[in-house]
N, C-alpha and C positions, 0 to 999 in steps of 0.2 A: 681713245675705245671705246666703243656704241655703246648705249647704255640704254636701258630704258626710263620714263619717265613721265610720270600722270596729266593728265592737261583737264581741268573745267573747261565747255566750250557748249556753246550756242547750238539750238537742235538748226538746221537750214534743211530747205528743199533742191537738195542736190539735182542736176537734172542725170547726172548719171545711176545714184547710188540712191534717189527719192530721200525722205527723210531719215537725214546722218546727223551725224555733228560734224562743227566745221573744220574739225583738224582731217577729217575723210576729202575733205575735198585736196588733201598736200597731196595726196596718190593720185594718181592718172592710171585708174582703168585699174583700181589692184594693183599697178604698179611701184616700185618704189620711185620716191619723187626725184627731183632731179639735183638736189642737196644731200640724196642721201638720207632720208627720211622718209619712214615707213608708220603710219597711223591706223590706231584698230579700235571700234568701239567697244564699248563695255555688255552693249544692249544689243540684243540681236534684232529686237524689231519693237519699236514706239509704240507705246496706245495713241489712241487717236481717240481726238472727241468726235461722238456716234452722228448718228442722221436728226437730222433737228434741231443739233447746237446750232448757236452761233460761230463757230470754226470748227464748223462742220466739217472732219477730215486731215483736221491740225492736230501735230503732237498736245498730248496732253500736259506733258513738262517742255519746260524753255528751253532743258541743259542734258548734259551727258559727260559722263566720265568716259574718256579714252588715255589710251596708252602709247604713247609713239617711242617710237625704238629708231637709234642712230647715232651718229657721234655730232653732229650738228643741227643744231635746234635755233637756228639763225631764222629760218624762215620765220616762222611762228611769230617771232619780235615783232612788235605791232599790231596784230591782227587783232581786231578789236572782239572777234567772235571768240579769242583763243586766252584762255589764261593758266599756261603750264605752272606747274606745283615746282617745288622746288626741287633740287636735285639730291634727293636722300635715301639711304636702303632705308630697306623696310623694318629694319629691327634700331636705325638709327630712332632715337628719341624726340620726343618735338621740342625736347630743353633744345637740344645742340645745332640746330637748326637756328641760323640767326636770324635777332627778330626780327627783320627790315623783311626776311625774306617768310616768317610767320606771319607779320601783318598784311602783308601783299596776297598771305595766301586766305586768310580768314575773308580780308575783302573782297575776295575774288569769288568765295564761298557766296558770299550773303549779297552781293550785288548776280549772280545767276542766279538766287534762289536754289542753291542744292545745300544739303543737312549741313552744318554748322555744328559739329562732332565737340561735344561741350565735357572735354577731354584734359587728364590732367598734365602737366607736361613733361610729367614723367613715360606718362605711352608713347609705345613704337609709333613709326608715321604710320605704319601698318594698319594700327587700328582706324585711324583721319582714315585711309583711303576706302578700306573694309568698310565704315560705316557714311561715307559718302556715295562708293557705290553700292551699296546696301539702299540708298534714296530710291533709285529705281529697279533694280534685282535684289530680290532680300535675300538670294542664296550669292552673292557675289561674294569670293574670295579672293583677294589680290595674292593669296600663296601659292593659288591652281589658274591665274593669268598670264602666264610668262610669252613674248613674243621673241621672238629671234629672228635674225634676217635667214 
C-alpha cells in the first residue's frame, strides 16, 4: 500500500528542475519514476546568494525537506544525497520509533545541516517534521502538505 514519507535531501542543480532537492530527480519531467515513487519539495523556490557573493546564484541552504509518495522506496537506497526519514505516522511518538532509526534520522539531520529539534521522546513525529520543515519555510505544516497519486 502506498505511503507518504519524508526525506532530508541535498539541493542539486537539476537540468530539468533547476535548484531542487535530489529527490526530485526521481521524477521524470514531473511524472512517476519507473519504481512508482513520486517526490515533491516542500519549498517552491530556494533562496540564492546575491550578486557579488562568492557563491552567487547558488542556494543559501544545502538541504531540503522532501515528501515522497509510493510503495517502493528502494530507488533511494544508497543515494548519498537522500536521507529517508523513518516510516512513521505523524501522530506516532518519537519513542515508538526504533532507536536505530531515530539515531540514523538525527545523524542525517545533523549531517545535512538541518535543524535538530530538541524534542522529548514523548513528542509526536509530526512535531519533528514540522520543526525541520520550518527550518526553510516558516509556515510549513505537515498536516497541510499531503500528496497522493
